[in-house]
C-alpha positions in Angstrom: -18.9 -14.8 4.2 -15.4 -13.2 4.7 -15.2 -10.6 7.3 -13.4 -7.3 6.7 -12.0 -4.9 9.3 -13.6 -2.0 7.3 -17.3 -1.8 7.9 -18.4 1.6 6.3 -19.5 0.3 2.9 -21.3 2.1 0.2 -22.1 1.5 -3.5 -19.0 3.4 -4.7 -16.5 0.9 -3.2 -14.8 -2.3 -4.3 -12.9 -4.8 -2.1 -10.4 -7.6 -2.3 -8.8 -9.9 0.3 -5.7 -12.0 0.2 -5.6 -14.7 2.8 -2.4 -16.3 4.1 -0.2 -14.7 1.5 3.4 -16.0 1.7 4.9 -12.6 2.6 6.5 -11.0 5.7 4.0 -9.3 8.0 6.5 -6.5 8.8 7.0 -5.6 5.2 3.3 -5.8 4.5 2.6 -3.4 7.4 5.1 -0.9 5.9 3.8 -1.2 2.4 0.2 -0.7 3.6 1.2 2.4 5.5 2.8 3.9 2.4 -0.2 3.1 0.1 -3.1 4.2 2.3 -5.0 7.1 0.7 -3.1 7.0 -2.6 -4.5 6.7 -6.1 -4.5 3.1 -7.4 -2.4 4.0 -10.5 0.3 5.7 -8.4 0.3 2.8 -5.9 0.7 0.2 -8.6 3.6 2.2 -10.1 5.3 2.5 -6.6 4.9 -1.3 -6.1 6.4 -2.0 -9.6 9.4 0.2 -8.8 10.0 -1.6 -5.5 9.7 -5.0 -7.1 12.2 -4.1 -9.9 14.6 -2.6 -7.3 14.3 0.9 -8.8 13.1 2.7 -5.7 13.3 1.6 -2.0 10.5 1.4 0.4 11.0 3.9 3.2 10.7 2.1 6.6 9.1 3.9 9.4 8.5 1.3 12.1 10.7 -1.8 11.5 14.0 -0.1 10.6 16.4 -1.2 13.3 19.8 -2.1 11.8 18.6 -1.3 8.3 20.8 0.4 5.8 20.0 3.9 4.7 19.1 4.5 1.1 19.8 7.7 -0.9 17.1 10.4 -0.2 14.9 7.9 1.7 16.7 7.1 5.0 16.2 3.5 6.3 14.8 1.5 3.5 14.4 -1.9 1.9 13.3 -3.7 -1.3 10.6 -6.1 -0.2 10.2 -7.7 -3.6 7.8 -10.6 -2.7 5.5 -8.4 -0.6 5.4 -5.7 -3.3 4.4 -8.3 -6.0 1.7 -10.0 -3.9 0.1 -6.7 -2.8 0.3 -5.5 -6.4 -1.6 -8.5 -7.5 -4.2 -7.8 -4.8 -4.6 -4.2 -6.0 -5.1 -5.4 -9.5 -7.8 -7.8 -8.3 -9.5 -5.0 -6.4 -9.3 -2.7 -9.5 -10.9 -5.4 -11.6 -13.7 -5.8 -9.0 -14.3 -2.1 -9.2 -14.4 -2.2 -13.0 -16.9 -5.1 -12.9 -19.1 -3.1 -10.5 -19.1 -0.2 -13.0 -17.0 2.2 -10.9 -15.1 5.0 -12.6 -11.4 5.3 -13.5 -10.4 7.5 -10.5 -10.0 5.0 -7.6 -8.4 5.7 -4.3 -7.3 3.2 -1.7 -9.7 3.9 1.1 -8.6 1.1 3.4 -5.7 -1.3 3.3 -4.4 -3.3 6.2 -2.3 -6.3 6.9 -2.7 -8.8 9.7 -0.6 -11.8 10.8 -1.9 -15.2 9.7 -1.5 -18.6 11.2 2.1 -19.8 10.9 2.5 -22.9 8.9 5.3 -25.4 9.6 7.8 -26.3 7.0 7.4 -30.0 6.2 10.4 -32.2 7.0 12.5 -29.5 8.7 14.5 -30.8 11.6 14.3 -27.6 13.7 10.7 -26.8 13.1 10.8 -23.6 11.2 7.6 -21.7 10.5 6.6 -20.0 7.3 5.7 -16.3 7.1 2.0 -15.7 6.3 -0.1 -12.5 6.2 -3.7 -11.6 5.5 -4.1 -8.4 3.4 -7.4 -6.6 2.6 -8.0 -3.7 0.3 -11.0 -1.4 -0.2 -11.0 1.0 -3.1 -13.3 4.0 -3.3 -14.4 6.0 -6.4 -13.1 9.5 -6.1 -15.2 12.2 -7.8 -12.3 14.3 -9.0 -8.7 14.2 -8.0 -7.0 17.6 -7.8 -3.5 17.9 -9.0 -1.2 18.0 -6.0 1.6 20.0 -7.7 -0.6 23.0 -8.4 -1.7 23.2 -4.8 1.8 23.1 -3.6 2.9 25.8 -6.0 0.1 28.0 -5.0 1.1 27.7 -1.3 4.7 28.5 -2.2 3.7 31.6 -4.1 1.5 32.8 -1.3 4.1 32.4 1.5 6.7 34.9 0.1 4.0 37.5 -0.4 2.9 37.1 3.3 6.6 37.5 4.5 7.1 40.7 2.5 4.0 42.3 4.0 5.0 41.7 7.6 
């Protein structure tokens, strides 16, 4: 049986695991940090935009000597990592559907770990391939509140508090 880093299972969760994916571990770490806690539909749209070079991935950790992108700061377009993680999200969503979970799914746990490095065959200098393990756990959310309405209510309340004081 495959082991997962996430151990708090219940019947409202679905999982998927990609072993030794041919993607950069650094970019997988960054993508996982951006996707954690998001709805599956929004996460898939974000990965599609990255893969089609429409929107850059903001880099928080591995951004030394990286070019800045408009309205993002240090960013990159990790196309291969976005495609592979997108496929893994689709697999996890299909697993959730087969288990009979609802439409509102949230990424409860997503993590990337370095895998064993495989040698390129026939290379003179002994180069190693990049490999990464990625695991995803989706959870059924009861109801997803609209984020924009909450933000607008906070903005409306703040000026009223300023005027009173």
